[in-house]
PyMOL commands that place a pseudoatom at each C-alpha (Angstrom):
pseudoatom trace, name=CA, resn=MET, resi=1, chain=A, elem=C, hetatm=0, pos=[11.953, -18.404, 5.084]
pseudoatom trace, name=CA, resn=SER, resi=2, chain=A, elem=C, hetatm=0, pos=[8.495, -19.967, 5.628]
pseudoatom trace, name=CA, resn=THR, resi=3, chain=A, elem=C, hetatm=0, pos=[5.246, -18.437, 4.232]
pseudoatom trace, name=CA, resn=LEU, resi=4, chain=A, elem=C, hetatm=0, pos=[3.939, -17.959, 7.833]
pseudoatom trace, name=CA, resn=ALA, resi=5, chain=A, elem=C, hetatm=0, pos=[7.185, -15.892, 8.659]
pseudoatom trace, name=CA, resn=LEU, resi=6, chain=A, elem=C, hetatm=0, pos=[6.581, -13.817, 5.508]
pseudoatom trace, name=CA, resn=PHE, resi=7, chain=A, elem=C, hetatm=0, pos=[3.153, -13.104, 6.432]
pseudoatom trace, name=CA, resn=GLU, resi=8, chain=A, elem=C, hetatm=0, pos=[4.353, -12.050, 9.869]
pseudoatom trace, name=CA, resn=SER, resi=9, chain=A, elem=C, hetatm=0, pos=[6.853, -9.690, 8.258]
pseudoatom trace, name=CA, resn=MET, resi=10, chain=A, elem=C, hetatm=0, pos=[4.042, -8.273, 6.066]
pseudoatom trace, name=CA, resn=SER, resi=11, chain=A, elem=C, hetatm=0, pos=[1.923, -7.742, 9.064]
pseudoatom trace, name=CA, resn=ILE, resi=12, chain=A, elem=C, hetatm=0, pos=[4.637, -5.756, 10.882]
pseudoatom trace, name=CA, resn=LEU, resi=13, chain=A, elem=C, hetatm=0, pos=[5.185, -3.720, 7.669]
pseudoatom trace, name=CA, resn=SER, resi=14, chain=A, elem=C, hetatm=0, pos=[1.512, -3.089, 7.380]
pseudoatom trace, name=CA, resn=ALA, resi=15, chain=A, elem=C, hetatm=0, pos=[1.262, -1.805, 10.996]
pseudoatom trace, name=CA, resn=GLY, resi=16, chain=A, elem=C, hetatm=0, pos=[4.222, 0.439, 10.092]
pseudoatom trace, name=CA, resn=MET, resi=17, chain=A, elem=C, hetatm=0, pos=[2.557, 1.795, 7.106]
pseudoatom trace, name=CA, resn=VAL, resi=18, chain=A, elem=C, hetatm=0, pos=[-0.543, 2.755, 9.097]
pseudoatom trace, name=CA, resn=GLU, resi=19, chain=A, elem=C, hetatm=0, pos=[1.712, 4.730, 11.463]
pseudoatom trace, name=CA, resn=ALA, resi=20, chain=A, elem=C, hetatm=0, pos=[3.431, 6.363, 8.566]
pseudoatom trace, name=CA, resn=ALA, resi=21, chain=A, elem=C, hetatm=0, pos=[0.042, 7.263, 6.939]
pseudoatom trace, name=CA, resn=GLN, resi=22, chain=A, elem=C, hetatm=0, pos=[-1.367, 8.646, 10.351]
pseudoatom trace, name=CA, resn=ALA, resi=23, chain=A, elem=C, hetatm=0, pos=[1.761, 10.812, 10.505]
pseudoatom trace, name=CA, resn=ASN, resi=24, chain=A, elem=C, hetatm=0, pos=[1.390, 12.024, 6.851]
pseudoatom trace, name=CA, resn=ASP, resi=25, chain=A, elem=C, hetatm=0, pos=[4.954, 10.531, 6.281]
pseudoatom trace, name=CA, resn=TRP, resi=26, chain=A, elem=C, hetatm=0, pos=[4.420, 9.598, 2.666]
pseudoatom trace, name=CA, resn=ASP, resi=27, chain=A, elem=C, hetatm=0, pos=[8.061, 8.850, 2.002]
pseudoatom trace, name=CA, resn=GLN, resi=28, chain=A, elem=C, hetatm=0, pos=[8.122, 6.381, 4.837]
pseudoatom trace, name=CA, resn=LEU, resi=29, chain=A, elem=C, hetatm=0, pos=[4.693, 4.960, 3.553]
pseudoatom trace, name=CA, resn=VAL, resi=30, chain=A, elem=C, hetatm=0, pos=[6.303, 4.481, 0.048]
pseudoatom trace, name=CA, resn=ALA, resi=31, chain=A, elem=C, hetatm=0, pos=[9.473, 2.799, 1.302]
pseudoatom trace, name=CA, resn=LEU, resi=32, chain=A, elem=C, hetatm=0, pos=[7.422, 0.439, 3.533]
pseudoatom trace, name=CA, resn=GLU, resi=33, chain=A, elem=C, hetatm=0, pos=[5.188, -0.489, 0.505]
pseudoatom trace, name=CA, resn=HIS, resi=34, chain=A, elem=C, hetatm=0, pos=[8.323, -1.270, -1.555]
pseudoatom trace, name=CA, resn=GLU, resi=35, chain=A, elem=C, hetatm=0, pos=[9.378, -3.604, 1.367]
pseudoatom trace, name=CA, resn=MET, resi=36, chain=A, elem=C, hetatm=0, pos=[5.976, -5.244, 1.372]
pseudoatom trace, name=CA, resn=ALA, resi=37, chain=A, elem=C, hetatm=0, pos=[6.038, -5.782, -2.526]
pseudoatom trace, name=CA, resn=ASP, resi=38, chain=A, elem=C, hetatm=0, pos=[9.313, -7.578, -2.167]
pseudoatom trace, name=CA, resn=ILE, resi=39, chain=A, elem=C, hetatm=0, pos=[7.902, -9.839, 0.353]
pseudoatom trace, name=CA, resn=ARG, resi=40, chain=A, elem=C, hetatm=0, pos=[4.845, -10.391, -1.826]
pseudoatom trace, name=CA, resn=ALA, resi=41, chain=A, elem=C, hetatm=0, pos=[7.120, -11.351, -4.655]
pseudoatom trace, name=CA, resn=GLU, resi=42, chain=A, elem=C, hetatm=0, pos=[8.985, -13.775, -2.420]
pseudoatom trace, name=CA, resn=LEU, resi=43, chain=A, elem=C, hetatm=0, pos=[5.574, -15.320, -1.480]
pseudoatom trace, name=CA, resn=MET, resi=44, chain=A, elem=C, hetatm=0, pos=[4.663, -15.651, -5.246]
pseudoatom trace, name=CA, resn=ARG, resi=45, chain=A, elem=C, hetatm=0, pos=[8.000, -17.387, -5.811]
pseudoatom trace, name=CA, resn=ILE, resi=46, chain=A, elem=C, hetatm=0, pos=[7.226, -19.763, -2.972]
pseudoatom trace, name=CA, resn=GLU, resi=47, chain=A, elem=C, hetatm=0, pos=[3.448, -20.465, -3.538]
pseudoatom trace, name=CA, resn=PRO, resi=48, chain=A, elem=C, hetatm=0, pos=[3.072, -19.325, -7.271]
pseudoatom trace, name=CA, resn=ASP, resi=49, chain=A, elem=C, hetatm=0, pos=[-0.553, -20.769, -7.348]
pseudoatom trace, name=CA, resn=GLY, resi=50, chain=A, elem=C, hetatm=0, pos=[-1.422, -19.113, -3.803]
pseudoatom trace, name=CA, resn=ARG, resi=51, chain=A, elem=C, hetatm=0, pos=[-2.312, -22.387, -2.365]
pseudoatom trace, name=CA, resn=GLN, resi=52, chain=A, elem=C, hetatm=0, pos=[-1.344, -23.296, 1.095]
pseudoatom trace, name=CA, resn=ALA, resi=53, chain=A, elem=C, hetatm=0, pos=[1.210, -26.007, 1.615]
pseudoatom trace, name=CA, resn=ALA, resi=54, chain=A, elem=C, hetatm=0, pos=[-0.623, -29.351, 2.380]
pseudoatom trace, name=CA, resn=ASP, resi=55, chain=A, elem=C, hetatm=0, pos=[1.465, -29.840, 5.602]
pseudoatom trace, name=CA, resn=GLN, resi=56, chain=A, elem=C, hetatm=0, pos=[0.420, -26.558, 7.096]
pseudoatom trace, name=CA, resn=SER, resi=57, chain=A, elem=C, hetatm=0, pos=[-1.013, -27.178, 10.605]
pseudoatom trace, name=CA, resn=GLU, resi=58, chain=A, elem=C, hetatm=0, pos=[-4.449, -25.773, 11.469]
pseudoatom trace, name=CA, resn=ALA, resi=59, chain=A, elem=C, hetatm=0, pos=[-2.768, -23.369, 13.878]
pseudoatom trace, name=CA, resn=ASP, resi=60, chain=A, elem=C, hetatm=0, pos=[-0.532, -22.000, 11.172]
pseudoatom trace, name=CA, resn=ALA, resi=61, chain=A, elem=C, hetatm=0, pos=[-3.504, -21.614, 8.841]
pseudoatom trace, name=CA, resn=ALA, resi=62, chain=A, elem=C, hetatm=0, pos=[-5.446, -19.804, 11.517]
pseudoatom trace, name=CA, resn=ARG, resi=63, chain=A, elem=C, hetatm=0, pos=[-2.446, -17.553, 12.241]
pseudoatom trace, name=CA, resn=LYS, resi=64, chain=A, elem=C, hetatm=0, pos=[-2.043, -16.718, 8.631]
pseudoatom trace, name=CA, resn=ALA, resi=65, chain=A, elem=C, hetatm=0, pos=[-5.885, -15.933, 8.357]
pseudoatom trace, name=CA, resn=ALA, resi=66, chain=A, elem=C, hetatm=0, pos=[-5.604, -13.839, 11.420]
pseudoatom trace, name=CA, resn=LEU, resi=67, chain=A, elem=C, hetatm=0, pos=[-2.552, -11.921, 9.956]
pseudoatom trace, name=CA, resn=ILE, resi=68, chain=A, elem=C, hetatm=0, pos=[-4.364, -11.235, 6.538]
pseudoatom trace, name=CA, resn=THR, resi=69, chain=A, elem=C, hetatm=0, pos=[-7.373, -9.981, 8.573]
pseudoatom trace, name=CA, resn=ALA, resi=70, chain=A, elem=C, hetatm=0, pos=[-5.121, -7.560, 10.367]
pseudoatom trace, name=CA, resn=MET, resi=71, chain=A, elem=C, hetatm=0, pos=[-3.374, -6.469, 7.193]
pseudoatom trace, name=CA, resn=LEU, resi=72, chain=A, elem=C, hetatm=0, pos=[-6.918, -5.930, 5.502]
pseudoatom trace, name=CA, resn=ARG, resi=73, chain=A, elem=C, hetatm=0, pos=[-7.861, -3.688, 8.496]
pseudoatom trace, name=CA, resn=ASN, resi=74, chain=A, elem=C, hetatm=0, pos=[-4.631, -1.834, 8.226]
pseudoatom trace, name=CA, resn=ASP, resi=75, chain=A, elem=C, hetatm=0, pos=[-5.203, -1.274, 4.555]
pseudoatom trace, name=CA, resn=GLU, resi=76, chain=A, elem=C, hetatm=0, pos=[-8.610, 0.235, 5.282]
pseudoatom trace, name=CA, resn=GLU, resi=77, chain=A, elem=C, hetatm=0, pos=[-6.916, 2.510, 7.846]
pseudoatom trace, name=CA, resn=ILE, resi=78, chain=A, elem=C, hetatm=0, pos=[-4.035, 3.539, 5.380]
pseudoatom trace, name=CA, resn=ARG, resi=79, chain=A, elem=C, hetatm=0, pos=[-6.617, 4.359, 2.696]
pseudoatom trace, name=CA, resn=HIS, resi=80, chain=A, elem=C, hetatm=0, pos=[-8.491, 6.547, 5.261]
pseudoatom trace, name=CA, resn=HIS, resi=81, chain=A, elem=C, hetatm=0, pos=[-5.483, 8.632, 5.644]
pseudoatom trace, name=CA, resn=VAL, resi=82, chain=A, elem=C, hetatm=0, pos=[-4.317, 8.445, 1.959]
pseudoatom trace, name=CA, resn=GLU, resi=83, chain=A, elem=C, hetatm=0, pos=[-7.263, 8.988, 0.036]
pseudoatom trace, name=CA, resn=PRO, resi=84, chain=A, elem=C, hetatm=0, pos=[-7.906, 12.711, 1.225]
pseudoatom trace, name=CA, resn=TRP, resi=85, chain=A, elem=C, hetatm=0, pos=[-4.323, 13.499, 0.458]
pseudoatom trace, name=CA, resn=LEU, resi=86, chain=A, elem=C, hetatm=0, pos=[-4.623, 11.820, -2.844]
pseudoatom trace, name=CA, resn=ALA, resi=87, chain=A, elem=C, hetatm=0, pos=[-7.800, 13.640, -3.889]
pseudoatom trace, name=CA, resn=SER, resi=88, chain=A, elem=C, hetatm=0, pos=[-6.135, 17.062, -2.919]
pseudoatom trace, name=CA, resn=THR, resi=89, chain=A, elem=C, hetatm=0, pos=[-3.065, 16.161, -5.090]
pseudoatom trace, name=CA, resn=ARG, resi=90, chain=A, elem=C, hetatm=0, pos=[-5.342, 15.241, -7.982]
pseudoatom trace, name=CA, resn=LYS, resi=91, chain=A, elem=C, hetatm=0, pos=[-7.088, 18.643, -7.595]
pseudoatom trace, name=CA, resn=LEU, resi=92, chain=A, elem=C, hetatm=0, pos=[-3.929, 20.437, -7.451]
pseudoatom trace, name=CA, resn=LEU, resi=93, chain=A, elem=C, hetatm=0, pos=[-2.344, 18.687, -10.384]
pseudoatom trace, name=CA, resn=GLY, resi=94, chain=A, elem=C, hetatm=0, pos=[-5.620, 19.106, -12.488]
pseudoatom trace, name=CA, resn=GLY, resi=95, chain=A, elem=C, hetatm=0, pos=[-5.541, 22.798, -11.668]
pseudoatom trace, name=CA, resn=ALA, resi=96, chain=A, elem=C, hetatm=0, pos=[-2.005, 23.066, -12.820]
pseudoatom trace, name=CA, resn=GLN, resi=97, chain=A, elem=C, hetatm=0, pos=[-2.895, 21.260, -15.995]
pseudoatom trace, name=CA, resn=ARG, resi=98, chain=A, elem=C, hetatm=0, pos=[-5.890, 23.372, -16.667]
pseudoatom trace, name=CA, resn=ASP, resi=99, chain=A, elem=C, hetatm=0, pos=[-3.617, 26.474, -16.319]
pseudoatom trace, name=CA, resn=ARG, resi=100, chain=A, elem=C, hetatm=0, pos=[-1.067, 25.164, -18.731]
pseudoatom trace, name=CA, resn=ALA, resi=101, chain=A, elem=C, hetatm=0, pos=[-3.709, 24.403, -21.282]
pseudoatom trace, name=CA, resn=VAL, resi=102, chain=A, elem=C, hetatm=0, pos=[-5.147, 27.918, -20.930]
pseudoatom trace, name=CA, resn=ARG, resi=103, chain=A, elem=C, hetatm=0, pos=[-1.702, 29.563, -21.241]
pseudoatom trace, name=CA, resn=SER, resi=104, chain=A, elem=C, hetatm=0, pos=[-1.022, 27.202, -24.374]
pseudoatom trace, name=CA, resn=ALA, resi=105, chain=A, elem=C, hetatm=0, pos=[-4.396, 28.198, -25.848]
pseudoatom trace, name=CA, resn=TYR, resi=106, chain=A, elem=C, hetatm=0, pos=[-4.209, 32.000, -25.094]
pseudoatom trace, name=CA, resn=GLY, resi=107, chain=A, elem=C, hetatm=0, pos=[-0.634, 32.711, -24.680]
pseudoatom trace, name=CA, resn=ALA, resi=108, chain=A, elem=C, hetatm=0, pos=[0.278, 35.766, -22.620]
pseudoatom trace, name=CA, resn=PHE, resi=109, chain=A, elem=C, hetatm=0, pos=[-3.502, 36.950, -22.585]
pseudoatom trace, name=CA, resn=GLY, resi=110, chain=A, elem=C, hetatm=0, pos=[-4.254, 33.945, -20.427]
pseudoatom trace, name=CA, resn=PRO, resi=111, chain=A, elem=C, hetatm=0, pos=[-4.559, 34.018, -16.554]
for i in range(1, 111): cmd.bond("trace and resi %d" % i, "trace and resi %d" % (i + 1))
show_as sticks, trace
zoom trace
């Protein structure tokens, strides 16, 4: 598969990740991220130094740049939805950890 086709696939996955984040479908978001990681690994195998092929046309280079720009915008949108969820999860886990520490320190006399 060509690198441009891989970037096209990543862009499609990225758009799906936005939809999953907007729907708070974290399982789907994680599944799509795993697919994205597989494609990224394939890209690294094809272009280990990250350089574009010398025979790439200007049109292909422009398309690749447009796809990367779209994926960066999608990443920003995903973070917009994920960051509040992560913050609340951190808070919840931090409270549970603090509760365990108090119970450990004070035994049955703790909260």
